[in-house]
C-alpha positions as CSV (number, residue, x, y, z in Angstrom):
1,M,40.6,66.1,67.3
2,K,43.7,68.2,68.1
3,R,43.0,71.3,70.2
4,E,43.4,74.8,68.8
5,T,46.4,76.3,70.6
6,A,48.9,79.1,70.1
7,H,52.1,77.9,68.4
8,I,55.0,76.9,70.6
9,S,58.4,76.1,69.3
10,I,60.0,72.7,69.6
11,I,62.9,74.4,71.5
12,D,60.4,75.6,74.2
13,R,58.9,72.1,74.4
14,L,62.4,70.6,74.7
15,A,63.3,73.0,77.5
16,A,60.3,71.8,79.5
17,L,61.6,68.3,79.3
18,G,64.9,69.3,80.9
19,D,64.1,68.0,84.4
20,L,63.9,64.4,85.5
21,V,60.9,65.0,87.7
22,R,58.9,66.4,84.8
23,L,59.8,63.4,82.7
24,R,58.5,61.1,85.5
25,V,55.4,63.2,85.7
26,L,54.8,62.8,82.0
27,R,55.2,59.1,82.2
28,V,52.5,59.0,84.8
29,L,50.1,61.4,82.9
30,E,50.5,59.3,79.7
31,T,48.6,56.5,81.6
32,E,45.6,58.4,82.9
33,A,44.3,61.8,84.0
34,F,45.4,62.6,87.5
35,S,45.0,65.3,90.1
36,V,47.9,67.1,91.6
37,G,47.6,65.2,94.8
38,E,47.6,61.8,93.0
39,V,50.7,62.8,91.0
40,A,52.4,63.9,94.2
41,K,51.7,60.5,95.8
42,V,53.2,58.7,92.8
43,V,56.4,60.8,92.5
44,Q,56.6,61.4,96.3
45,L,57.0,65.1,96.2
46,P,55.1,68.0,97.9
47,Q,52.0,69.0,96.0
48,S,53.3,72.6,95.7
49,T,56.4,71.2,93.9
50,V,54.3,69.0,91.6
51,S,52.0,72.0,90.8
52,R,55.0,74.1,89.7
53,H,56.2,71.2,87.4
54,L,52.7,70.8,86.0
55,K,52.5,74.5,85.2
56,V,55.7,74.3,83.2
57,L,54.4,71.3,81.3
58,A,51.0,72.9,80.7
59,D,52.6,76.1,79.5
60,A,54.7,74.1,77.0
61,Q,51.6,72.3,75.9
62,W,52.7,68.9,77.0
63,V,49.6,68.3,79.1
64,I,46.0,69.4,79.1
65,R,44.0,70.5,82.0
66,R,40.4,69.8,82.9
67,N,38.4,70.7,86.0
68,E,36.2,68.3,87.9
69,G,34.5,69.9,90.8
70,T,37.2,71.7,92.8
71,A,40.0,69.5,91.4
72,T,42.1,70.0,88.3
73,F,43.2,66.9,86.3
74,Y,46.1,66.7,84.0
75,R,46.8,64.3,81.1
76,L,49.3,63.8,78.3
77,L,47.5,62.7,75.2
78,L,49.8,61.5,72.4
79,D,47.1,62.1,69.8
80,D,46.8,65.7,70.9
81,L,50.5,66.5,70.3
82,S,51.9,67.8,67.0
83,P,53.9,65.3,65.0
84,D,57.3,66.8,66.0
85,A,56.3,67.0,69.7
86,R,55.0,63.4,69.6
87,A,58.2,62.1,68.0
88,L,60.3,64.1,70.6
89,W,58.4,62.6,73.6
90,L,58.6,59.1,72.3
91,T,62.3,59.4,71.8
92,V,62.8,60.8,75.3
93,R,60.5,58.2,76.9
94,D,62.4,55.4,75.3
95,Q,65.7,56.8,76.5
96,M,64.4,56.9,80.1
97,G,64.1,53.1,80.2
98,S,62.0,51.4,82.9
99,G,64.2,51.0,85.9
100,G,65.0,53.0,89.0
101,D,62.6,55.8,89.8
102,V,60.4,55.0,86.8
103,A,59.8,51.4,88.0
104,E,59.0,52.6,91.5
105,D,56.6,55.3,90.1
106,Q,54.8,52.6,88.2
107,R,54.3,50.5,91.4
108,R,52.9,53.5,93.3
109,L,50.8,54.4,90.2
110,R,49.1,51.0,90.4
111,T,48.3,51.6,94.0
112,V,46.8,55.0,93.3
113,L,44.7,53.5,90.6
114,A,43.6,50.6,92.8
115,D,42.6,53.1,95.6
116,R,40.6,55.0,93.0
117,R,38.8,51.8,91.8
118,T,37.9,50.7,95.2
119,D,35.8,53.8,95.7
120,S,32.7,53.6,93.5
121,L,32.4,57.4,93.4
122,S,36.1,58.0,92.9
123,F,35.8,60.6,95.6
124,F,37.8,59.5,98.6
125,G,40.5,58.0,96.5
126,R,41.0,61.1,94.4
127,F,40.4,64.0,96.8
128,S,40.2,63.6,100.5
129,G,41.2,60.3,102.0
130,E,38.5,61.0,104.5
131,W,37.4,57.5,104.9
132,D,40.8,56.3,106.1
133,H,41.0,59.2,108.5
134,L,37.5,58.5,109.9
135,R,38.2,54.8,110.2
136,N,41.4,55.4,112.1
137,E,39.8,58.0,114.2
138,L,37.0,55.6,115.2
139,F,38.9,52.3,115.5
140,G,42.6,53.1,115.4
141,G,45.2,52.3,112.7
142,R,46.2,48.8,113.8
143,F,43.0,46.8,114.0
144,T,43.4,45.3,110.5
145,A,46.8,43.7,111.4
146,H,45.5,42.4,114.7
147,A,42.4,40.9,113.1
148,L,44.4,39.2,110.3
149,L,46.8,37.7,112.9
150,S,43.9,35.8,114.4
151,F,44.6,33.3,111.7
152,V,47.6,32.2,113.8
153,A,46.6,29.1,115.8
154,R,46.4,29.6,119.6
155,D,48.7,26.6,120.3
156,W,51.5,27.7,117.9
157,T,55.1,28.5,118.8
158,V,56.2,31.3,116.4
159,A,59.7,32.5,115.9
160,D,60.3,36.1,115.0
161,L,63.7,35.9,113.4
162,G,65.6,39.1,113.2
163,C,63.1,40.6,115.5
164,G,64.8,44.0,115.8
165,T,62.9,46.2,118.3
166,G,60.0,43.7,118.5
167,N,57.3,45.2,116.4
168,V,56.3,41.8,114.9
169,S,56.6,40.0,118.2
170,E,54.3,42.6,119.7
171,L,51.6,41.6,117.2
172,L,52.2,37.9,117.6
173,A,52.2,37.7,121.4
174,P,48.5,38.2,121.9
175,V,47.5,35.4,119.4
176,A,50.2,32.7,119.8
177,K,50.9,30.4,122.6
178,R,54.6,31.2,122.6
179,V,56.8,33.7,120.7
180,I,60.6,33.4,120.4
181,A,62.2,36.7,119.5
182,V,65.7,36.2,117.9
183,D,68.2,38.9,117.0
184,V,72.0,39.1,116.8
185,S,72.0,42.6,118.2
186,A,72.0,43.1,122.0
187,P,70.7,46.7,121.8
188,M,67.8,45.6,119.5
189,L,66.9,42.8,121.9
190,A,67.0,45.2,124.8
191,A,64.6,47.5,123.0
192,A,62.3,44.5,122.2
193,R,62.3,43.4,125.8
194,E,61.3,46.9,126.9
195,R,58.6,46.9,124.3
196,L,57.2,43.5,125.4
197,R,57.8,43.8,129.1
198,G,54.2,43.0,129.8
199,A,54.1,39.8,127.7
200,D,54.8,36.6,129.6
201,N,54.8,34.3,126.6
202,V,57.8,35.9,124.7
203,E,61.3,34.4,125.0
204,F,64.3,36.4,123.8
205,I,67.4,34.8,122.2
206,Q,70.5,36.6,121.1
207,S,71.7,34.7,118.0
208,P,72.3,35.0,114.3
209,I,69.3,33.6,112.5
210,D,71.4,31.1,110.5
211,A,72.5,29.3,113.7
212,V,69.6,29.6,116.2
213,P,70.1,27.5,119.4
214,L,66.8,25.7,119.1
215,A,66.0,22.0,118.5
216,D,65.0,20.6,115.1
217,R,61.3,20.9,114.5
218,S,60.7,23.0,117.6
219,I,58.5,25.8,116.1
220,D,55.2,25.9,114.2
221,A,55.8,29.1,112.2
222,A,58.5,31.6,111.6
223,V,58.4,35.3,110.5
224,C,61.5,37.0,109.0
225,A,60.7,40.6,108.2
226,L,63.2,42.9,106.4
227,V,66.1,40.8,107.5
228,L,67.4,38.8,104.5
229,H,68.9,41.7,102.8
230,H,71.2,42.2,105.8
231,L,72.7,38.7,105.6
232,P,75.8,37.8,103.7
233,N,74.3,34.4,102.8
234,P,70.5,34.5,103.1
235,A,70.2,31.0,101.7
236,L,71.8,29.6,104.8
237,A,69.1,31.4,106.9
238,L,66.3,29.7,104.9
239,V,67.9,26.3,105.5
240,E,68.0,27.1,109.2
241,V,64.4,28.1,109.2
242,R,63.5,24.9,107.5
243,R,65.3,22.9,110.2
244,L,63.4,24.6,113.0
245,L,59.9,24.1,111.5
246,R,57.8,21.1,112.4
247,P,55.4,19.8,109.8
248,S,51.7,19.9,110.7
249,P,48.4,20.1,108.9
250,T,48.1,23.8,109.7
251,G,51.6,24.9,110.7
252,G,55.1,24.3,109.4
253,V,55.1,27.7,107.6
254,A,57.7,30.4,107.2
255,L,56.8,34.0,106.1
256,F,59.5,36.3,104.6
257,V,59.0,40.0,103.9
258,D,61.8,41.9,102.1
259,M,62.6,44.3,99.3
260,I,62.0,43.7,95.6
261,A,65.3,43.9,93.7
262,H,66.2,47.6,93.3
263,D,69.2,49.8,92.3
264,R,69.6,52.0,95.3
265,V,73.3,51.2,95.7
266,E,73.7,53.9,98.4
267,Y,71.9,51.5,100.8
268,R,75.0,49.4,101.0
269,H,76.9,52.3,102.5
270,T,74.2,54.2,104.5
271,M,72.4,51.2,106.0
272,G,74.8,48.3,105.6
273,H,72.6,46.3,103.2
274,Q,74.3,43.2,101.8
275,H,71.8,42.8,99.0
276,L,69.8,45.2,96.9
277,G,66.6,43.3,97.3
278,F,65.7,40.0,95.7
279,S,63.9,39.0,92.5
280,R,61.0,36.5,92.4
281,E,63.4,33.9,90.9
282,Q,66.0,34.3,93.6
283,V,63.5,34.0,96.4
284,R,61.7,30.9,95.0
285,G,65.1,29.4,94.2
286,M,66.3,29.8,97.8
287,L,63.1,28.4,99.2
288,T,63.2,25.4,97.0
289,D,66.9,24.8,97.7
290,A,66.2,25.0,101.4
291,G,63.7,22.2,101.2
292,F,60.4,23.9,101.4
293,S,57.7,21.9,99.5
294,E,55.2,24.7,98.9
295,T,56.3,28.2,98.0
296,T,54.5,31.4,97.1
297,Y,55.7,34.9,96.2
298,R,53.7,38.1,95.9
299,E,54.6,41.7,95.5
300,L,52.9,43.8,98.1
301,P,50.8,46.9,97.0
302,G,52.9,50.0,97.3
303,E,52.2,52.6,100.0
304,P,52.0,56.0,98.2
305,D,53.8,57.7,101.0
306,A,56.5,55.1,101.4
307,K,60.0,56.3,100.4
308,G,61.7,52.9,100.1
309,P,61.7,50.2,97.4
310,G,58.7,47.9,96.9
311,L,58.3,44.9,99.1
312,F,57.4,41.3,98.6
313,V,56.0,38.6,100.8
314,A,57.1,35.0,100.3
315,M,55.9,31.8,102.1
316,G,57.4,28.4,102.4
317,R,55.7,25.4,103.9
318,V,57.1,22.2,105.4
319,S,55.1,19.0,104.5
């Protein structure tokens, strides 16, 4: 049933749509009712800014409010709009398309919904985030990564290709027999050496990752995190990784983390990116062409506070 409201002109409704952020917010609120904090996580803006946009949309009768405890939830209901307003929104929404900010909003939206579903009372996910704070306060913020890395066999030699300042090597060193940190940049390697100065099982090599001076089949596993998009020809790097890996019942595995294909062209100029991410088809094609017999690809859940494009993790195994 449509709500009883004061008449508002289509011109006033149209004026409220004259801001890209408000259009993105409406796309979110058409999916589900969300609190201000949840919308802020999706569109990555301060809650005060989101509140101002929501007030404009509410005043123009694009969204409805409802209170739940101390929180206010907002929702766009198509059936609640007048016919002319509904037709206007559907036209504007279609013109927005599904790329760029809209696609990234949708990825973060899925994460916010997943966080909400994991809490049976929908309290921590919606309002406070107190459990994460308490867990980190009690146990620290890194125990999950360290625990998961215990899957690495104690007798493995693992190469961290494009190691940068050594954050991945730092995680690998306590659980692997030997870590080989490789990077083409001398300053990056110097920072990695400083970071890992207490680890006696880490070797450092200055080299491009498509021509590593190691013997064939000399490592059990390789990690390549946020590196491929910097390379002119990432397919060559995958061939080199395949050369280095030795088959084994448990090893012979390469792990790649990088950006999902995106349209942030400015990254080419501001950060020297050679590629604007990679699609599932590109990644699987490169892995297959490089000679990996088993491949997997999975998009990682988005971090609501992350400002960059979405990430994927891909794996290739040597049999």
